[in-house]
C-alpha positions in Angstrom: 87.0 74.2 100.1 89.7 76.2 101.6 89.9 77.1 105.1 92.1 78.7 107.8 93.4 82.1 107.8 97.0 83.3 107.4 98.7 86.6 108.0 100.9 88.2 105.3 103.1 91.0 106.1 104.3 93.0 102.9 107.9 94.1 103.7 109.6 96.2 101.1 113.0 97.6 101.5 113.1 100.5 99.4 110.6 102.8 101.1 110.8 106.4 99.5 110.1 108.3 102.9 112.4 105.8 104.7 114.7 103.4 102.8 115.3 100.2 104.7 112.6 101.0 107.6 111.6 97.5 107.7 115.0 96.4 109.1 115.8 99.4 111.2 116.4 98.7 114.9 113.7 99.6 117.0 114.1 98.6 120.9 116.7 96.1 120.0 114.7 94.4 117.1 114.2 95.2 113.4 110.8 97.0 112.8 109.2 94.2 111.0 110.3 91.5 113.5 108.2 93.3 116.1 105.4 93.0 113.5 105.4 89.5 112.8 105.8 88.3 116.5 102.9 90.4 117.7 100.8 89.1 114.7 101.9 85.8 115.4 100.0 85.9 119.1 96.6 86.2 117.3 94.7 82.9 117.8 93.0 83.0 114.6 96.1 82.9 112.2 97.5 79.7 111.2 100.8 81.2 110.2 102.2 84.5 109.6 104.4 85.1 106.6 106.6 88.0 105.1 106.1 89.0 101.5 109.4 90.7 100.1 111.2 91.5 97.0 114.7 91.8 99.0 117.0 89.3 100.0 118.3 91.2 103.1 114.7 90.9 104.5 114.3 87.2 103.3 117.7 86.3 105.2 116.9 88.3 108.2 113.5 86.6 108.4 115.1 83.1 108.4 117.2 84.3 111.4 113.9 84.9 113.3 112.3 81.6 112.1 109.7 83.2 110.1 109.0 82.2 106.2 109.6 85.1 103.9 108.1 84.4 100.2 109.9 86.3 97.5 107.8 88.3 95.2 108.2 90.2 92.0 109.8 93.6 92.4 107.3 95.7 90.5 104.1 95.8 92.5 102.5 99.1 92.8 101.1 98.3 96.3 101.5 96.1 99.3 98.2 94.7 98.6 99.3 93.5 95.3 102.5 91.9 96.7 100.1 90.0 99.3 97.8 88.7 96.5 100.9 87.1 94.6 101.7 85.5 98.0 98.0 84.6 98.7 97.5 83.0 95.5 100.0 80.2 96.4 98.3 79.4 99.7 95.0 77.1 100.3 93.5 79.7 102.8 90.0 81.0 103.0 91.1 84.3 104.8 93.9 86.5 104.1 95.2 89.3 106.6 97.1 92.3 105.2 99.1 93.5 108.4 101.1 96.5 107.7 104.8 96.0 108.4 105.6 99.5 110.3 103.2 99.0 113.4 105.4 97.4 115.8 102.5 97.3 118.5 99.8 95.8 116.3 97.2 94.3 118.7 96.9 90.7 118.1 93.1 90.9 119.3 92.2 93.2 116.5 93.5 90.7 114.2 91.2 88.1 115.8 88.2 90.6 115.6 88.6 90.9 111.9 89.0 87.4 111.2 86.1 86.2 113.4 83.9 89.0 111.7 84.5 87.1 108.3 83.8 83.7 109.7 80.5 84.7 111.4 79.0 86.5 108.4 79.4 84.8 105.0 78.0 87.8 103.4 81.2 89.9 104.3 84.1 90.0 101.7 86.5 92.0 103.7 87.0 93.6 107.1 89.0 96.3 108.4 89.4 98.6 111.5 88.9 102.3 112.6 89.3 104.3 115.8 87.4 107.4 116.8 88.7 110.9 116.1 89.2 112.8 119.3 90.9 116.1 117.9 89.3 118.4 115.3 92.5 119.1 113.9 92.7 115.6 112.4 89.7 116.3 110.4 91.2 118.5 107.6 94.5 116.2 107.7 94.4 114.5 104.3 96.8 111.9 105.7 93.9 110.9 108.2 91.6 108.8 106.3 88.1 109.0 107.3 85.4 106.4 107.0 81.8 106.4 107.4 79.4 103.1 107.9 76.1 102.0 107.9 74.2 100.6 110.9 75.6 97.3 110.2 79.2 98.7 110.5 79.7 98.0 106.7 81.6 100.8 105.1 79.9 103.3 103.1 82.9 105.4 101.9 86.3 106.6 102.7 87.6 109.7 102.1 90.7 112.1 103.0 88.1 114.9 103.2 85.8 115.5 106.1 83.0 112.9 106.2 80.3 113.2 107.1 80.1 117.0 106.8 78.6 118.8 109.8 76.6 121.7 108.0 75.0 123.1 110.9 77.7 122.7 113.5 81.2 123.0 114.5 84.1 120.3 113.9 84.6 120.3 117.6 80.9 119.7 118.3 80.8 116.7 115.7 84.1 115.3 117.2 82.7 115.5 120.7 79.4 113.6 119.4 81.7 110.8 118.2 80.8 111.4 114.4 84.3 110.6 113.1 86.4 107.6 112.4 90.1 107.1 111.5 90.6 104.3 109.2 93.5 102.0 110.2 95.2 100.2 107.5 94.6 96.6 108.3 92.5 94.4 106.2 91.3 90.7 106.4 90.1 89.5 102.9 88.3 86.5 101.4 91.0 85.2 99.5 88.8 85.0 96.4 87.7 88.6 96.8 91.4 89.8 97.3 92.5 88.2 94.0 89.2 89.8 92.4 90.2 93.2 93.6 93.7 92.9 92.5 92.9 91.9 89.1 90.6 94.6 88.5 92.2 97.9 87.3 92.4 101.1 89.6 89.0 102.9 89.7 88.3 106.7 89.4 87.6 107.3 92.9 90.6 105.5 94.0 92.6 107.5 91.5 91.2 110.6 92.8 91.5 109.9 96.6 94.7 107.6 96.2 92.7 105.1 98.4 93.0 101.3 97.3 90.0 100.2 99.5 87.5 102.1 97.2 88.3 99.5 94.5 86.7 97.1 96.8 83.5 99.3 97.4 83.3 100.3 93.7 83.3 96.1 93.0 80.3 96.1 95.4 82.3 94.4 98.3 80.9 94.3 101.8 83.5 95.5 104.1 83.0 95.3 108.0 84.7 98.0 109.9 85.9 96.8 113.5 86.0 99.7 116.1 89.3 99.5 117.8 90.0 101.2 121.1 93.0 102.7 120.1 95.9 102.9 117.5 99.3 102.0 117.9 102.3 104.0 116.7 103.6 103.7 113.1 106.9 104.3 111.7 106.8 106.3 108.6 109.9 108.5 109.1 113.2 108.2 111.0 111.9 110.5 113.8 108.7 108.0 114.4 111.5 105.5 115.8 111.9 107.1 119.4 108.3 107.6 119.7 107.7 103.9 118.8 110.1 102.7 121.6 108.5 104.8 124.0 105.1 103.0 123.3 107.1 99.8 123.4 108.6 100.8 126.8 105.2 101.9 128.2 103.8 98.5 127.1 106.4 96.9 129.1 107.9 95.1 125.9 111.3 96.7 126.4 113.3 98.0 129.5 
């Protein structure tokens, strides 16, 4: 029976919105190096790997002492890239760690892994943070999630869920109704491979949200409530903001 947990960071060089962003300097280090080093602080992970299709990233990772596994170049998503690497390792739990979040919280990774270890009924775990501004509700780039009383995900959407029929968005936000999904996942390896072997589903294609495939398959996904979200780097303009956050955290001068 497989045991242990590994973190895998998908690192694609050819980002449509920000080509080469994985290796862009942020506070004196390549962006993805920050991610790997932060993830390695998680006590629950046996190792952290990079999954990449680019030799530039592989060679850079070797210089940091990080093992990078080369993958096919035609994967449609980071999760598919993760699954190719996960299939090569004898681990029970696989954590998909986004490569563009230099302040990823190691403690959050531990919470996700621990939730799977404590409840064998769970197939996955992910994270969310409270929405505190009403203008985020109608922003389709802000993915909303609703959960049941056991904090297991019921649905994810780019639309406003739940819909507050009798009140204003401001009232609902103040009441703590809304949660923003954070793109980090811990999977049981067997479930990850099952999800990636399943064609995209109708709801997934409509919302452009891959996690809906897992719900379509009946997966039980724990949603861990995080206290805050770190800065993501999606565009060149995000680099100064990320550096400011690293400076405030005391990680750079």
